[in-house]
C-alpha positions, 0 to 999 in steps of 0.5 A: 304730641311730645312734651319736654321740660323748658327752663323759663323766667317769668316776667317778675323774675321767678325761675321755673321749669315748664312743660311745653310741646316740643318745637312749639312756636314763639311769639313774634316780636323783638328778641330778648336782649339776654343771650340764650333766651327768647320771649314767648307766650308759652301754653303749658300744662304745668310747671314747677318753680325753682328756689329763685325769684322770691323774698325769703332769706337764709336757708329758704332763699328765696322762693319758699312756698311752705308755711311748715318749714320755719320760714317767715310767714309774711315772706311765704305769703308774698312768694305765693302771691308772686307766683300766682300773680305771674301766672294770672291765677287767683290764690283763692282758687287753689286746691291742694292735697295735705301731702301725708306720703300716702296714695290717696287721690281725690277729685277736686271740683273746687278750691281748698285743701284735701285732708289725707290726700297726696294727689288730685284730679280736676276738669274744672278751669275754675281751680288750679292744683298744686303740691309742694316738693323738695326732692319728692316727685311732682307727678303730672297727668293731663289729657292731650286737649288739656281739659283734664289734669291731675297732680300728685306728690310722690315720695318714697312711701307714696311711690311704694304705695302706688300713688302714681297708679292711683292717680291714673286710676282716678283719672280714668274713673273720673273722666272715662278716658283712654289711659293710652292717650294721656301724658304723664310728666315727672317734675324736678326731684331727687335722682337715682344718683343721689337718693341713698337708702339703708339696706333694710329700707331698700329691701322693701322697694321694687327691686329693679328700682334699687341699684347697689354701688360700692355697698351703698343702695340708691333708689330710682324714684323716677323709674319707679313712678315711670313704671307705674305709668307704663303699667297703667297703660300710658305709652312710653313716648308719653312719659316725660322724665325729670329735667334735673336732680334737685339734690345735684342742683341744690343751688337752683332747687330746694333739696331736703337731702342736700340741705340736711332737712332745713330748706324750703319747698318748690311749688308744682302747678297745673290747671284744666285748660293749661297755664299761659306764660305770657312774656316768659323768657325761655332759656335755650341751649341747655341754659338751666341755671 
C-alpha cells in the first residue's frame, strides 16, 4: 500500500498534513460546501500540524506547541488541548523525546518525556508519540497494519549522527519485524532549496547530500534521511518524501530559518493503531495553503 501526504483541515479549524493511503475511500454524505475540499473519516498513521488554527499571537501565530520559544504558556496549553481534542487524544497519554539533536531512540510503552532522546517507538495504543519541529524533519515509521509505530526528530546534527538509522534499528529489535515491509515518511521540513550552510559545516556532511550553487552550499535533509531508510532495508516505494519545504511556505509553517529563529513549533503525531480524523476536510487539487 502506497501512502502520501494530504493537506487537511480538522473540525476545529486546525490545518495539518496527514498521511493516508493513496486512493483511500471517503465517507458517504453531503459534499463540503468549500470548493476543492471533501469531508472524510481519514485513517492516518500520523500527521503534522501547520501554524494555522490556534490562539497564539505575534511570531507564534497561531498554533505554536512549544513552551520553550517565548510564547505565552496559556496559549501553548490551549493550542495543545485543541490538537489533542481534535484527534480524540488524552493529553496525559503523550510520550515525547527531549530532542537534543542526537541519535538516541527509545521504546515508549507509557506516557512522559524521555530524557536525551530524539526518537521513540511504540506498539501500545495507550500512548501517542509526538515531536516538535520548525525545519527539522519529523521521521515517521510504521508497520503496514499500523500496530507498531515510531517517530524521530532529525535536524542536521541528528541526521549526521544517523537518527533515522537508529529509529529503524530500534524498531527491528523491539518488534522483530521485517524492515523491508515498513513505511517511512518524512514530514514537512526545510528543503534542499533553502537549507544553506557554510563550507566548513558542509564538508562534514554526506557528500552526495550537499549541493554547491554559485559558491553556496545547500544540505538535503530529505535525501540524507531517505538514504538512511533505504540502506536499513526499507523499499524505495515505501519511503514517502515531504509534501512541502517549511522555509518556502513560511506563511503555512513555522520555520526557524525563514523567521530568523523567532518562531513557534509544529507538532508531529503518531500512535499505534493510527489516528482517526473524523469529519476532516481534505483539500484536493493541490490546495495546500
